[in-house]
Rosetta silent file (secondary structure, phi, psi, omega in degrees, C-alpha in Angstrom):
SEQUENCE: XXXXXXXXXXXXXXXXXXXXXXXXXXXXXXXXXXXXXXXXXXXXXXXXXXXXXXXXXXXXXXXXXXXXXXXXXXXXXXXXXXXXXXXXXXXXXXXXXXXX
SCORE:     score description
SCORE:     0.000 S_00000001
   1 L     0.000  139.821 -178.420    0.461  -16.611  -18.622 S_00000001
   2 L   -76.838  169.936  179.048    2.686  -14.258  -16.640 S_00000001
   3 L   -76.282  152.937  177.258    6.435  -14.322  -16.439 S_00000001
   4 L  -115.894  130.843  176.323    8.221  -16.424  -13.858 S_00000001
   5 L  -118.427  136.670 -177.379   11.308  -15.125  -12.081 S_00000001
   6 L  -124.710  114.369 -178.053   13.540  -17.388  -10.049 S_00000001
   7 L  -110.103  113.483  179.746   16.000  -15.724   -7.695 S_00000001
   8 L  -152.972  125.429  177.345   18.606  -18.036   -6.166 S_00000001
   9 L  -109.965   20.912  178.357   22.245  -17.401   -5.419 S_00000001
  10 L    51.953   38.228  178.026   22.807  -20.907   -4.021 S_00000001
  11 L    60.160   26.411 -177.827   23.339  -19.420   -0.549 S_00000001
  12 L  -104.648   -7.235 -177.634   26.501  -17.679   -1.717 S_00000001
  13 L  -104.955  147.166  175.105   25.382  -14.067   -1.466 S_00000001
  14 L   -69.200  155.839  177.933   25.056  -11.998    1.705 S_00000001
  15 L   -63.070  140.751  171.467   21.539  -11.036    2.724 S_00000001
  16 L   -65.109  144.516 -178.727   20.192   -7.829    1.281 S_00000001
  17 H   -53.547  -37.783  178.850   19.810   -5.295    4.132 S_00000001
  18 H   -68.203  -37.279  177.999   16.009   -5.328    3.754 S_00000001
  19 H   -68.274  -38.603  177.950   15.966   -9.142    3.875 S_00000001
  20 H   -62.809  -43.878  178.607   18.191   -9.096    6.959 S_00000001
  21 H   -61.096  -42.928  178.547   15.839   -6.655    8.660 S_00000001
  22 H   -64.749  -40.568  178.482   12.847   -8.871    7.840 S_00000001
  23 H   -62.396  -47.193 -179.774   14.679  -11.938    9.140 S_00000001
  24 H   -61.917  -38.950  178.334   15.565  -10.234   12.410 S_00000001
  25 H   -64.882  -30.828 -177.015   11.965   -9.050   12.836 S_00000001
  26 H   -81.626  -15.464 -176.747   10.746  -12.601   12.321 S_00000001
  27 H   -60.554  -29.646  178.396   13.005  -14.159   14.962 S_00000001
  28 H   -68.561  -18.375 -179.872   10.521  -13.245   17.696 S_00000001
  29 H  -109.111   16.792 -177.183    7.960  -15.446   15.942 S_00000001
  30 L   -52.867  131.077  178.525   10.352  -18.322   15.278 S_00000001
  31 L    86.686   -7.948  179.671    8.490  -21.587   15.098 S_00000001
  32 L   -78.752  135.367  179.584    5.086  -19.960   14.783 S_00000001
  33 L   -88.313  112.250 -176.621    2.888  -21.416   12.069 S_00000001
  34 L   -63.986   -9.275  178.389    1.446  -18.522   10.027 S_00000001
  35 L   -87.329   -7.138 -178.096   -1.564  -20.709    9.170 S_00000001
  36 L   -91.412  174.967 -174.287   -2.670  -20.850   12.832 S_00000001
  37 L  -108.462   -8.408 -178.864   -4.787  -18.358   14.763 S_00000001
  38 L   -71.172  162.864 -170.453   -2.882  -17.797   18.020 S_00000001
  39 H   -51.538  -51.701 -178.482   -1.173  -14.437   18.581 S_00000001
  40 H   -64.144  -35.894  178.861    2.388  -15.288   17.621 S_00000001
  41 H   -67.856  -38.692  177.132    1.166  -17.125   14.526 S_00000001
  42 H   -63.777  -37.840  176.821   -0.901  -14.114   13.437 S_00000001
  43 H   -64.699  -41.652  177.611    2.229  -11.976   13.804 S_00000001
  44 H   -60.953  -43.139  178.542    4.153  -14.497   11.676 S_00000001
  45 H   -62.018  -42.775  179.903    1.408  -14.313    9.005 S_00000001
  46 H   -62.113  -43.888  178.584    1.530  -10.513    9.064 S_00000001
  47 H   -64.845  -39.601  178.727    5.333  -10.517    8.607 S_00000001
  48 H   -63.244  -46.628 -179.564    5.065  -13.071    5.801 S_00000001
  49 H   -67.426  -35.229  176.564    2.432  -11.049    3.955 S_00000001
  50 H   -64.263  -44.863  178.483    4.407   -7.841    4.464 S_00000001
  51 H   -63.119  -40.309  178.926    7.520   -9.490    2.979 S_00000001
  52 H   -62.296  -43.563  179.375    5.455  -10.854    0.085 S_00000001
  53 H   -63.861  -41.676  179.339    4.069   -7.378   -0.633 S_00000001
  54 H   -66.842  -42.029  177.951    7.496   -5.768   -0.520 S_00000001
  55 H   -63.841  -41.207  179.373    9.003   -8.411   -2.800 S_00000001
  56 H   -61.483  -43.128 -179.684    6.106   -8.018   -5.220 S_00000001
  57 H   -62.045  -41.234 -178.729    6.585   -4.267   -5.355 S_00000001
  58 H   -62.601  -41.743 -176.527   10.292   -4.655   -6.103 S_00000001
  59 H   -94.445    2.231  177.559    9.726   -7.015   -9.041 S_00000001
  60 L    74.228   38.223 -179.861    6.585   -5.270  -10.328 S_00000001
  61 L  -123.452  173.242  171.565    4.133   -8.031   -9.482 S_00000001
  62 L   -85.548  152.561 -179.684    1.037   -8.454   -7.353 S_00000001
  63 H   -58.396  -35.280 -179.034    1.549   -9.929   -3.893 S_00000001
  64 H   -74.681   -3.078  176.550   -0.559  -12.969   -4.800 S_00000001
  65 H   -97.779   -0.717 -178.163    1.889  -13.687   -7.633 S_00000001
  66 L  -103.472  128.778  176.847    4.853  -14.085   -5.258 S_00000001
  67 L  -124.653  129.485  173.705    5.658  -17.479   -3.751 S_00000001
  68 L   -96.541  134.810 -179.546    8.401  -18.110   -1.230 S_00000001
  69 L  -120.812  163.833 -178.668    9.821  -21.613   -1.286 S_00000001
  70 L   -88.999  -10.393 -179.414   12.056  -23.566    1.046 S_00000001
  71 L  -160.426  164.374  175.034   14.450  -24.729   -1.663 S_00000001
  72 H   -64.262  -36.223  179.075   15.447  -24.369   -5.276 S_00000001
  73 H   -62.798  -44.813  178.500   13.999  -27.795   -5.978 S_00000001
  74 H   -62.431  -39.351  178.935   10.601  -26.765   -4.633 S_00000001
  75 H   -61.906  -43.324  178.995   10.740  -23.588   -6.729 S_00000001
  76 H   -64.428  -43.117  178.886   11.443  -25.571   -9.893 S_00000001
  77 H   -60.768  -43.925  178.222    8.613  -28.007   -9.120 S_00000001
  78 H   -64.247  -36.688  177.616    6.171  -25.137   -8.580 S_00000001
  79 H   -64.171  -42.331  178.378    7.318  -23.561  -11.849 S_00000001
  80 H   -65.982  -44.460  178.174    6.703  -26.763  -13.778 S_00000001
  81 H   -62.250  -39.840  177.499    3.296  -27.244  -12.131 S_00000001
  82 H   -63.535  -38.414  176.813    2.401  -23.635  -12.901 S_00000001
  83 H   -63.589  -44.803  178.735    3.366  -24.164  -16.525 S_00000001
  84 H   -61.060  -45.575 -179.705    1.179  -27.267  -16.706 S_00000001
  85 H   -66.520  -39.632 -178.917   -1.781  -25.470  -15.146 S_00000001
  86 H   -69.245  -23.397 -177.313   -1.327  -22.387  -17.309 S_00000001
  87 L  -116.150   22.834 -175.330   -1.243  -24.430  -20.505 S_00000001
  88 L   -61.112  -23.661  176.314   -3.784  -27.120  -19.647 S_00000001
  89 L   -71.864  -26.763 -177.797   -5.849  -26.229  -22.723 S_00000001
  90 L   -83.597  -18.788 -179.934   -2.846  -26.989  -24.932 S_00000001
  91 L   149.647  178.190 -175.725   -2.222  -30.425  -23.459 S_00000001
  92 L  -108.741   15.759 -176.018   -1.040  -32.367  -20.472 S_00000001
  93 L  -124.698  145.137  171.987    2.657  -32.662  -21.309 S_00000001
  94 L  -122.659  129.013 -179.973    5.695  -30.437  -20.824 S_00000001
  95 L  -104.267  127.838 -179.898    8.808  -31.245  -22.803 S_00000001
  96 L  -126.238  162.338  178.378   12.141  -30.242  -21.250 S_00000001
  97 L   -86.490  170.242  178.563   15.739  -30.677  -22.237 S_00000001
  98 L   -71.199  -12.818 -177.502   18.260  -32.900  -20.493 S_00000001
  99 L   -64.304  -46.132 -179.308   19.984  -29.751  -19.176 S_00000001
 100 L   -89.780    0.000    0.000   17.489  -29.163  -16.397 S_00000001
């Protein structure tokens, strides 16, 4: 199973210049669903995939290994689910401490 990296500054850090540029580029497609087929949605999908590829390159991963989430809670849930799926041969339980 590959490594998992979780990047979250609890909204306390300024945007990285590259992230700011990507955000500004995406404003023209605001509200477009990247899963749809109309023009603005295809542009949103292209911007999303471009951002995924750039993030993957920075952290040394493949683009299909990068997931963007809407919250820290969602990221943690996906990490736990990924752990369960990655270790399904070992069992169906994950034991965690009271800290998390």
